[in-house]
C-alpha positions in Angstrom: -76.8 -54.9 -66.3 -78.1 -51.3 -66.8 -80.6 -49.8 -64.4 -84.2 -50.2 -65.2 -85.5 -47.2 -67.3 -88.5 -46.9 -65.0 -86.1 -46.2 -62.1 -85.2 -42.9 -63.8 -87.0 -39.6 -63.0 -86.6 -36.1 -64.4 -83.9 -34.2 -62.6 -84.8 -31.1 -60.6 -83.6 -28.0 -62.7 -81.9 -26.6 -59.5 -80.0 -29.9 -59.1 -78.8 -29.6 -62.8 -77.7 -26.0 -62.2 -75.8 -27.0 -59.1 -74.1 -29.9 -60.8 -73.0 -27.8 -63.7 -71.7 -25.0 -61.4 -69.8 -27.6 -59.4 -68.3 -29.1 -62.6 -67.2 -25.6 -63.8 -65.6 -24.9 -60.4 -64.0 -28.2 -59.4 -62.0 -30.9 -61.1 -63.0 -33.9 -59.0 -62.3 -32.7 -55.4 -59.7 -30.2 -56.4 -60.8 -26.6 -57.0 -59.7 -25.0 -60.2 -57.2 -22.3 -59.4 -58.8 -19.6 -61.6 -62.4 -20.7 -61.2 -64.6 -17.8 -60.4 -67.6 -19.1 -58.5 -70.0 -16.4 -59.7 -69.0 -17.0 -63.3 -69.6 -20.7 -62.8 -73.1 -20.2 -61.4 -74.0 -17.8 -64.2 -72.7 -20.2 -66.8 -74.5 -23.1 -65.2 -77.8 -21.2 -65.2 -77.3 -20.3 -68.9 -76.5 -23.9 -69.9 -79.4 -25.3 -67.9 -81.9 -22.8 -69.4 -80.6 -23.5 -72.9 -81.0 -27.3 -72.4 -84.5 -26.8 -71.1 -85.5 -24.5 -74.0 -84.0 -26.9 -76.5 -86.2 -29.7 -75.2 -83.6 -31.8 -73.4 -84.7 -33.8 -70.4 -82.0 -34.7 -67.9 -82.8 -37.8 -66.0 -81.6 -38.8 -62.5 -81.3 -42.2 -60.8 -82.8 -42.6 -57.4 -80.4 -42.4 -54.4 -78.4 -45.5 -53.7 -79.3 -47.6 -50.8 -77.2 -46.9 -47.7 -74.3 -49.3 -46.8 -75.3 -51.8 -44.1 -72.8 -52.6 -41.4 -75.1 -55.1 -39.7 -73.3 -58.1 -41.3 -76.5 -59.5 -42.9 -76.3 -62.8 -41.1 -73.9 -65.7 -40.8 -71.3 -66.3 -43.5 -70.8 -69.9 -44.8 -67.2 -71.2 -44.8 
């Protein structure tokens, strides 16, 4: 079931820029061999600025709840 729309909030523009720069620099956890970090940040700023000026609103889910290791009580057999 999809998340409730009310749980979404507008993303911080700095978070969008950082996410774009990361996406331009890394492929998953592996760094692109020829990725220039400065170029990635400049491109991310340009893309984020364009999206904002074009009227796009990027939404972000709230952080996920942490994983509990307490066991949560007895388990029925």
